[in-house]
BATOR-589229 format. One record per residue: residue in three letters; y, x, z of N, C-alpha, C, CB in turn. Coordinates in steps of 0.1 Angstrom, whole numbers, plus 5000, padded with zeros to 4 digits. Glycine has a CB too. Layout:
rec doba: ALA n_north: Y n_east: X n_up: Z ca_north: Y ca_east: X ca_up: Z c_north: Y c_east: X c_up: Z cb_north: Y cb_east: X cb_up: Z
...
***
This chain:
rec doba: MET n_north: 7727 n_east: 9190 n_up: 6751 ca_north: 7720 ca_east: 9179 ca_up: 6749 c_north: 7716 c_east: 9171 c_up: 6765 cb_north: 7708 cb_east: 9183 cb_up: 6739
rec doba: ASN n_north: 7729 n_east: 9160 n_up: 6769 ca_north: 7721 ca_east: 9151 ca_up: 6774 c_north: 7711 c_east: 9135 c_up: 6782 cb_north: 7721 cb_east: 9154 cb_up: 6774
rec doba: THR n_north: 7711 n_east: 9140 n_up: 6793 ca_north: 7698 ca_east: 9132 ca_up: 6798 c_north: 7707 c_east: 9122 c_up: 6807 cb_north: 7683 cb_east: 9142 cb_up: 6807
rec doba: PRO n_north: 7695 n_east: 9105 n_up: 6810 ca_north: 7703 ca_east: 9101 ca_up: 6814 c_north: 7705 c_east: 9104 c_up: 6834 cb_north: 7700 cb_east: 9087 cb_up: 6808
rec doba: PHE n_north: 7703 n_east: 9116 n_up: 6835 ca_north: 7702 ca_east: 9121 ca_up: 6850 c_north: 7715 c_east: 9137 c_up: 6848 cb_north: 7681 cb_east: 9126 cb_up: 6856
rec doba: GLY n_north: 7722 n_east: 9133 n_up: 6832 ca_north: 7737 ca_east: 9143 ca_up: 6835 c_north: 7734 c_east: 9160 c_up: 6828 cb_north: 7739 cb_east: 9146 cb_up: 6858
rec doba: SER n_north: 7718 n_east: 9161 n_up: 6827 ca_north: 7717 ca_east: 9174 ca_up: 6823 c_north: 7706 c_east: 9179 c_up: 6825 cb_north: 7725 cb_east: 9182 cb_up: 6829
rec doba: PRO n_north: 7698 n_east: 9188 n_up: 6813 ca_north: 7684 ca_east: 9188 ca_up: 6819 c_north: 7677 c_east: 9195 c_up: 6830 cb_north: 7678 cb_east: 9191 cb_up: 6812
rec doba: MET n_north: 7685 n_east: 9204 n_up: 6837 ca_north: 7681 ca_east: 9206 ca_up: 6851 c_north: 7681 c_east: 9200 c_up: 6858 cb_north: 7684 cb_east: 9212 cb_up: 6857
rec doba: ASN n_north: 7688 n_east: 9189 n_up: 6861 ca_north: 7687 ca_east: 9173 ca_up: 6876 c_north: 7676 c_east: 9162 c_up: 6865 cb_north: 7712 cb_east: 9160 cb_up: 6881
rec doba: GLU n_north: 7675 n_east: 9167 n_up: 6857 ca_north: 7659 ca_east: 9156 ca_up: 6849 c_north: 7650 c_east: 9167 c_up: 6853 cb_north: 7658 cb_east: 9154 cb_up: 6827
rec doba: VAL n_north: 7644 n_east: 9183 n_up: 6855 ca_north: 7642 ca_east: 9190 ca_up: 6861 c_north: 7637 c_east: 9183 c_up: 6875 cb_north: 7651 cb_east: 9198 cb_up: 6859
rec doba: ASN n_north: 7652 n_east: 9187 n_up: 6882 ca_north: 7650 ca_east: 9181 ca_up: 6897 c_north: 7641 c_east: 9172 c_up: 6901 cb_north: 7662 cb_east: 9174 cb_up: 6901
rec doba: MET n_north: 7648 n_east: 9160 n_up: 6893 ca_north: 7641 ca_east: 9147 ca_up: 6899 c_north: 7636 c_east: 9144 c_up: 6895 cb_north: 7643 cb_east: 9137 cb_up: 6903
rec doba: ILE n_north: 7621 n_east: 9148 n_up: 6883 ca_north: 7604 ca_east: 9151 ca_up: 6882 c_north: 7607 c_east: 9156 c_up: 6893 cb_north: 7594 cb_east: 9161 cb_up: 6871
rec doba: ALA n_north: 7607 n_east: 9175 n_up: 6894 ca_north: 7599 ca_east: 9175 ca_up: 6911 c_north: 7601 c_east: 9165 c_up: 6923 cb_north: 7605 cb_east: 9188 cb_up: 6919
rec doba: LYS n_north: 7618 n_east: 9154 n_up: 6931 ca_north: 7612 ca_east: 9150 ca_up: 6940 c_north: 7604 c_east: 9143 c_up: 6937 cb_north: 7619 cb_east: 9146 cb_up: 6948
rec doba: LEU n_north: 7599 n_east: 9136 n_up: 6924 ca_north: 7593 ca_east: 9125 ca_up: 6924 c_north: 7576 c_east: 9128 c_up: 6925 cb_north: 7597 cb_east: 9117 cb_up: 6912
rec doba: ALA n_north: 7577 n_east: 9140 n_up: 6924 ca_north: 7562 ca_east: 9144 ca_up: 6923 c_north: 7560 c_east: 9149 c_up: 6939 cb_north: 7560 cb_east: 9158 cb_up: 6911
rec doba: ASP n_north: 7572 n_east: 9155 n_up: 6946 ca_north: 7565 ca_east: 9158 ca_up: 6962 c_north: 7566 c_east: 9143 c_up: 6968 cb_north: 7575 cb_east: 9172 cb_up: 6973
rec doba: ILE n_north: 7574 n_east: 9132 n_up: 6957 ca_north: 7571 ca_east: 9122 ca_up: 6973 c_north: 7558 c_east: 9118 c_up: 6966 cb_north: 7584 cb_east: 9105 cb_up: 6980
rec doba: LYS n_north: 7551 n_east: 9116 n_up: 6951 ca_north: 7537 ca_east: 9105 ca_up: 6955 c_north: 7533 c_east: 9118 c_up: 6956 cb_north: 7527 cb_east: 9092 cb_up: 6945
rec doba: GLU n_north: 7536 n_east: 9129 n_up: 6966 ca_north: 7521 ca_east: 9140 ca_up: 6974 c_north: 7520 c_east: 9130 c_up: 6988 cb_north: 7527 cb_east: 9162 cb_up: 6979
rec doba: GLU n_north: 7534 n_east: 9137 n_up: 6992 ca_north: 7536 ca_east: 9126 ca_up: 7004 c_north: 7525 c_east: 9118 c_up: 7004 cb_north: 7548 cb_east: 9116 cb_up: 7004
rec doba: HIS n_north: 7530 n_east: 9106 n_up: 6997 ca_north: 7525 ca_east: 9094 ca_up: 7001 c_north: 7511 c_east: 9095 c_up: 6996 cb_north: 7533 cb_east: 9082 cb_up: 6996
rec doba: TYR n_north: 7506 n_east: 9103 n_up: 6986 ca_north: 7490 ca_east: 9104 ca_up: 6991 c_north: 7487 c_east: 9108 c_up: 7007 cb_north: 7481 cb_east: 9117 cb_up: 6981
rec doba: HIS n_north: 7489 n_east: 9120 n_up: 7013 ca_north: 7490 ca_east: 9122 ca_up: 7021 c_north: 7487 c_east: 9117 c_up: 7030 cb_north: 7496 cb_east: 9125 cb_up: 7021
rec doba: GLN n_north: 7499 n_east: 9104 n_up: 7032 ca_north: 7499 ca_east: 9093 ca_up: 7039 c_north: 7489 c_east: 9085 c_up: 7037 cb_north: 7508 cb_east: 9088 cb_up: 7038
rec doba: LEU n_north: 7483 n_east: 9078 n_up: 7023 ca_north: 7473 ca_east: 9067 ca_up: 7024 c_north: 7456 c_east: 9077 c_up: 7028 cb_north: 7473 cb_east: 9056 cb_up: 7007
rec doba: VAL n_north: 7458 n_east: 9087 n_up: 7026 ca_north: 7449 ca_east: 9093 ca_up: 7030 c_north: 7450 c_east: 9092 c_up: 7045 cb_north: 7448 cb_east: 9106 cb_up: 7024
rec doba: THR n_north: 7457 n_east: 9095 n_up: 7057 ca_north: 7457 ca_east: 9092 ca_up: 7070 c_north: 7457 c_east: 9084 c_up: 7078 cb_north: 7462 cb_east: 9095 cb_up: 7074
rec doba: LEU n_north: 7460 n_east: 9073 n_up: 7072 ca_north: 7461 ca_east: 9058 ca_up: 7073 c_north: 7451 c_east: 9057 c_up: 7064 cb_north: 7476 cb_east: 9050 cb_up: 7070
rec doba: SER n_north: 7441 n_east: 9057 n_up: 7058 ca_north: 7430 ca_east: 9053 ca_up: 7060 c_north: 7417 c_east: 9061 c_up: 7070 cb_north: 7428 cb_east: 9051 cb_up: 7047
rec doba: ALA n_north: 7418 n_east: 9074 n_up: 7072 ca_north: 7409 ca_east: 9080 ca_up: 7085 c_north: 7414 c_east: 9071 c_up: 7092 cb_north: 7410 cb_east: 9095 cb_up: 7092
rec doba: ILE n_north: 7424 n_east: 9068 n_up: 7097 ca_north: 7426 ca_east: 9060 ca_up: 7111 c_north: 7422 c_east: 9044 c_up: 7111 cb_north: 7442 cb_east: 9060 cb_up: 7114
rec doba: MET n_north: 7425 n_east: 9039 n_up: 7101 ca_north: 7416 ca_east: 9024 ca_up: 7101 c_north: 7403 c_east: 9027 c_up: 7100 cb_north: 7418 cb_east: 9013 cb_up: 7088
rec doba: GLU n_north: 7392 n_east: 9038 n_up: 7095 ca_north: 7381 ca_east: 9037 ca_up: 7095 c_north: 7372 c_east: 9042 c_up: 7109 cb_north: 7378 cb_east: 9042 cb_up: 7084
rec doba: LEU n_north: 7382 n_east: 9047 n_up: 7118 ca_north: 7382 ca_east: 9059 ca_up: 7133 c_north: 7381 c_east: 9047 c_up: 7141 cb_north: 7398 cb_east: 9073 cb_up: 7137
rec doba: LEU n_north: 7391 n_east: 9031 n_up: 7137 ca_north: 7395 ca_east: 9019 ca_up: 7146 c_north: 7376 c_east: 9015 c_up: 7141 cb_north: 7412 cb_east: 9005 cb_up: 7140
rec doba: VAL n_north: 7379 n_east: 9012 n_up: 7132 ca_north: 7369 ca_east: 9004 ca_up: 7127 c_north: 7354 c_east: 9008 c_up: 7133 cb_north: 7369 cb_east: 9005 cb_up: 7111
rec doba: GLU n_north: 7353 n_east: 9021 n_up: 7133 ca_north: 7338 ca_east: 9030 ca_up: 7136 c_north: 7339 c_east: 9027 c_up: 7152 cb_north: 7337 cb_east: 9052 cb_up: 7131
rec doba: LYS n_north: 7348 n_east: 9025 n_up: 7160 ca_north: 7351 ca_east: 9027 ca_up: 7178 c_north: 7347 c_east: 9017 c_up: 7184 cb_north: 7367 cb_east: 9029 cb_up: 7184
rec doba: GLY n_north: 7345 n_east: 9004 n_up: 7170 ca_north: 7347 ca_east: 8988 ca_up: 7166 c_north: 7357 c_east: 8986 c_up: 7176 cb_north: 7333 cb_east: 8976 cb_up: 7168
rec doba: ILE n_north: 7369 n_east: 8993 n_up: 7175 ca_north: 7386 ca_east: 8990 ca_up: 7178 c_north: 7391 c_east: 8975 c_up: 7171 cb_north: 7398 cb_east: 9005 cb_up: 7170
rec doba: LEU n_north: 7386 n_east: 8980 n_up: 7159 ca_north: 7393 ca_east: 8965 ca_up: 7150 c_north: 7376 c_east: 8965 c_up: 7142 cb_north: 7413 cb_east: 8969 cb_up: 7135
rec doba: SER n_north: 7379 n_east: 8955 n_up: 7131 ca_north: 7373 ca_east: 8955 ca_up: 7121 c_north: 7377 c_east: 8949 c_up: 7114 cb_north: 7363 cb_east: 8954 cb_up: 7122
rec doba: ARG n_north: 7368 n_east: 8956 n_up: 7104 ca_north: 7373 ca_east: 8956 ca_up: 7087 c_north: 7383 c_east: 8934 c_up: 7083 cb_north: 7347 cb_east: 8959 cb_up: 7073
rec doba: ALA n_north: 7379 n_east: 8929 n_up: 7088 ca_north: 7386 ca_east: 8913 ca_up: 7085 c_north: 7395 c_east: 8910 c_up: 7094 cb_north: 7376 cb_east: 8900 cb_up: 7086
rec doba: GLU n_north: 7400 n_east: 8917 n_up: 7104 ca_north: 7410 ca_east: 8920 ca_up: 7110 c_north: 7422 c_east: 8924 c_up: 7106 cb_north: 7407 cb_east: 8926 cb_up: 7116
rec doba: ILE n_north: 7410 n_east: 8941 n_up: 7097 ca_north: 7429 ca_east: 8944 ca_up: 7093 c_north: 7427 c_east: 8941 c_up: 7080 cb_north: 7438 cb_east: 8963 cb_up: 7095
rec doba: GLU n_north: 7420 n_east: 8929 n_up: 7070 ca_north: 7425 ca_east: 8928 ca_up: 7059 c_north: 7427 c_east: 8914 c_up: 7065 cb_north: 7418 cb_east: 8932 cb_up: 7047
rec doba: GLN n_north: 7430 n_east: 8908 n_up: 7074 ca_north: 7436 ca_east: 8892 ca_up: 7076 c_north: 7453 c_east: 8894 c_up: 7079 cb_north: 7426 cb_east: 8882 cb_up: 7092
rec doba: LYS n_north: 7452 n_east: 8908 n_up: 7087 ca_north: 7466 ca_east: 8912 ca_up: 7090 c_north: 7475 c_east: 8923 c_up: 7076 cb_north: 7464 cb_east: 8922 cb_up: 7108
rec doba: ALA n_north: 7466 n_east: 8928 n_up: 7068 ca_north: 7474 ca_east: 8930 ca_up: 7055 c_north: 7479 c_east: 8924 c_up: 7048 cb_north: 7471 cb_east: 8935 cb_up: 7048
rec doba: ALA n_north: 7466 n_east: 8907 n_up: 7048 ca_north: 7474 ca_east: 8893 ca_up: 7037 c_north: 7484 c_east: 8896 c_up: 7048 cb_north: 7466 cb_east: 8872 cb_up: 7034
rec doba: GLU n_north: 7485 n_east: 8894 n_up: 7058 ca_north: 7498 ca_east: 8885 ca_up: 7070 c_north: 7514 c_east: 8894 c_up: 7066 cb_north: 7493 cb_east: 8891 cb_up: 7094
rec doba: LEU n_north: 7507 n_east: 8900 n_up: 7071 ca_north: 7518 ca_east: 8918 ca_up: 7059 c_north: 7525 c_east: 8916 c_up: 7044 cb_north: 7504 cb_east: 8935 cb_up: 7053
rec doba: ASP n_north: 7518 n_east: 8909 n_up: 7035 ca_north: 7519 ca_east: 8914 ca_up: 7025 c_north: 7525 c_east: 8899 c_up: 7018 cb_north: 7507 cb_east: 8921 cb_up: 7020
rec doba: ARG n_north: 7523 n_east: 8887 n_up: 7026 ca_north: 7529 ca_east: 8879 ca_up: 7026 c_north: 7539 c_east: 8870 c_up: 7033 cb_north: 7523 cb_east: 8876 cb_up: 7024
rec doba: PHE n_north: 7545 n_east: 8881 n_up: 7048 ca_north: 7560 ca_east: 8880 ca_up: 7048 c_north: 7564 c_east: 8891 c_up: 7039 cb_north: 7566 cb_east: 8882 cb_up: 7062
rec doba: ILE n_north: 7561 n_east: 8898 n_up: 7033 ca_north: 7571 ca_east: 8916 ca_up: 7024 c_north: 7575 c_east: 8903 c_up: 7010 cb_north: 7554 cb_east: 8938 cb_up: 7015
rec doba: ASP n_north: 7564 n_east: 8894 n_up: 7004 ca_north: 7565 ca_east: 8888 ca_up: 6991 c_north: 7573 c_east: 8879 c_up: 6995 cb_north: 7553 cb_east: 8884 cb_up: 6983
rec doba: GLN n_north: 7581 n_east: 8874 n_up: 7003 ca_north: 7593 ca_east: 8865 ca_up: 7014 c_north: 7605 c_east: 8870 c_up: 7000 cb_north: 7597 cb_east: 8875 cb_up: 7038
rec doba: PRO n_north: 7613 n_east: 8861 n_up: 6993 ca_north: 7621 ca_east: 8869 ca_up: 6983 c_north: 7634 c_east: 8869 c_up: 7001 cb_north: 7627 cb_east: 8857 cb_up: 6960
rec doba: PRO n_north: 7641 n_east: 8873 n_up: 6998 ca_north: 7653 ca_east: 8877 ca_up: 7006 c_north: 7668 c_east: 8865 c_up: 7007 cb_north: 7658 cb_east: 8893 cb_up: 6999
rec doba: TYR n_north: 7664 n_east: 8850 n_up: 7000 ca_north: 7676 ca_east: 8849 ca_up: 6999 c_north: 7664 c_east: 8837 c_up: 6992 cb_north: 7688 cb_east: 8860 cb_up: 6992
rec doba: PRO n_north: 7671 n_east: 8817 n_up: 6996 ca_north: 7668 ca_east: 8809 ca_up: 6996 c_north: 7666 c_east: 8811 c_up: 6983 cb_north: 7674 cb_east: 8803 cb_up: 7002
rec doba: THR n_north: 7653 n_east: 8799 n_up: 6976 ca_north: 7650 ca_east: 8797 ca_up: 6965 c_north: 7649 c_east: 8778 c_up: 6961 cb_north: 7635 cb_east: 8805 cb_up: 6964
rec doba: VAL n_north: 7660 n_east: 8773 n_up: 6955 ca_north: 7657 ca_east: 8765 ca_up: 6953 c_north: 7641 c_east: 8755 c_up: 6944 cb_north: 7666 cb_east: 8767 cb_up: 6950
***
């Protein structure tokens, strides 16, 4: 039985890697959230400043990589 990954074992390995990536992503988000909360609690940044910068970066990232007509 072949899968799009070549073999069932390759498919299992790919799923395991995806699970590892999702877990690492979760830990990074928790760390980032903790840092942001500490910056706000210490009065270094406000939530509004964080939201403004996030929106700015989001607009930058949403730009297509090529000119559109």
